[in-house]
N, C-alpha and C positions, 0 to 999 in steps of 0.2 A: 675251570681250574683255580681261579682266585679263591673261590669259596672253599675248595679242598685245602688249599695252602693255609688260609686263615683258620679253618676248623682244626687242622692238625696242630697249628701253633697254639690255639686255645686249649686243646686237649692236653698238650704238654705242660701248660701252666698259664693260668689266667692273670697271675700277679704281675706279669711283665707289662700288661697293658695299663696298669694303674700308675700313671706318671702324673704327679701333682703340677708339674710345670707346663706341660703341653700334651696334646693328644697324639702320642706316638709311643712306640715301644722304647724301652730302656736300651740304650746303645750297648750296655755292658752284658746284656743277656745273650745266651746262645741262640735264642729264638729269633734274633735279628737275621739269622741266616735263612729263615723262611721267606724273608723279603729279599735280601741281597743275593741269595743263590740264584733264583730265577732271573733277577736283573742282570747278573753277571753272565748267565747263559744267553740271554737275549743280546746283550752287548757283543759278546764274542761271535755269535752267529751273524749279527748285523755287520760287524767289521769284515767278516769273511765274504758276505754278500756284496758289500761295498767294493772290496778289492776285486772280486770277480766281475762286477759290473764295469768298473773303470778299465780293467784289462780288456774286457769285451769291447768297450767303447773305442779304445785305441787300436784294436785289431781290425776294425771295420775298414774296408778298402778306401772309402771316402776320407777317412781320417789320415790314412797313410800319405795321401797326396797333399795334405795341408802343411802350411809352414809351421815352424816350431812355435812361433808366437800365437798362431791360431790354435794349435794343439794345447798350449799352455792355458789360454783363455777358456777353452772348452773344458779342459781338465779341472780348472779352478771352479768353474760353475758347477760341474758335475759333483765334485767333492763337497762343496758347500751345500748343494741341494740334497745330496744323499746323507750327509751328516745330520741334517735336521729332519729329513724324512724318516731315517732309521733310528733317530734318538740316540745317536752315539755320544751326544753331549752328556748323557747319563753316566758316562765314564768318570766325569768330574764329581758327580754325586757319590759314586762308589769310593773314589779317592778321598773325598771329604769324610766319608764314614770311616775309612781305614786310618786316616791320619788326624782327623779332627782339625785340619788346617783351615783357617779363615780364607786363605787364597783359593782353595778348591771350592769352598762354599760360595764365594763371590763369582768364580768362573762358571760354576754350575748354574747359578741364578741368572747371570748376564747372558749366557749362551742359550738358556732355555726360554727366556722372556720373549724373544722375537720368533720363536719356533713356528707358531701358527701363521704369523704374517709371512714369513719367508717361504713356507710350504705353499701358501696361497700365491705368492708372487712368482715363484719359480714354476709352479705346475698349473697355474691358471692364467695369470696376467701375461706371462711370457709365451704362452701357447698361442700359436697363430690362429687356430680354429676359434678359440675363445675370443680373441681380439676381433676377428672378423665378425663373429656373431654380435658382439657388443656394438661394433660400428653399425652393423645392419639394423639391429634392434632399436638403437637410439638415433639412427639415421645420421651418423657422423661420417661425412665423406673423407675427412682427414684424420689420420691417427693421432694428431696433436690437439687441434682445436676444431670444433664444428664451424662450418661456414654457411652463409646464406646463399640465395640463388645467384647473387652477383659475384660470388667468390670471396666476399669480404669476411674476415674473421668475426664471428659473433661472440662477444665477450659476455653477453647477457644470457646466462645458462638457465634462467628461470623457466619452469615448465608451464 
């Protein structure tokens, strides 16, 4: 589908891609909607999926029995994780396009920069199966520091 969108945009007019300042379409062209339209559609659907996932999370019977503080912590982790996973931070990119405000430009950039790291952190490092595999593979008996046979912390991690 990206090739179809770009092809349709080029058929409508090639001059919009000739920008002397940078390699991007002119913001003033109607063809910019060939980019922003699909982005807005994805953002709206991802917001809906995020809301449905969070509602499902809080309707689980195990969550009902948790304290309000535990629910809040789990909810914050879920929201942060899903925002980066679904790319909802692109909402700031669309707001920058619509308003040309430097604030939205900076918010978009700052929020998108750690996106890959945070997806890795929340979905790999925080996963118990992955942590157990890493401990077993590298023979770390402790989740914090590896120890030697005497139980002493081994700070020399050279292989």
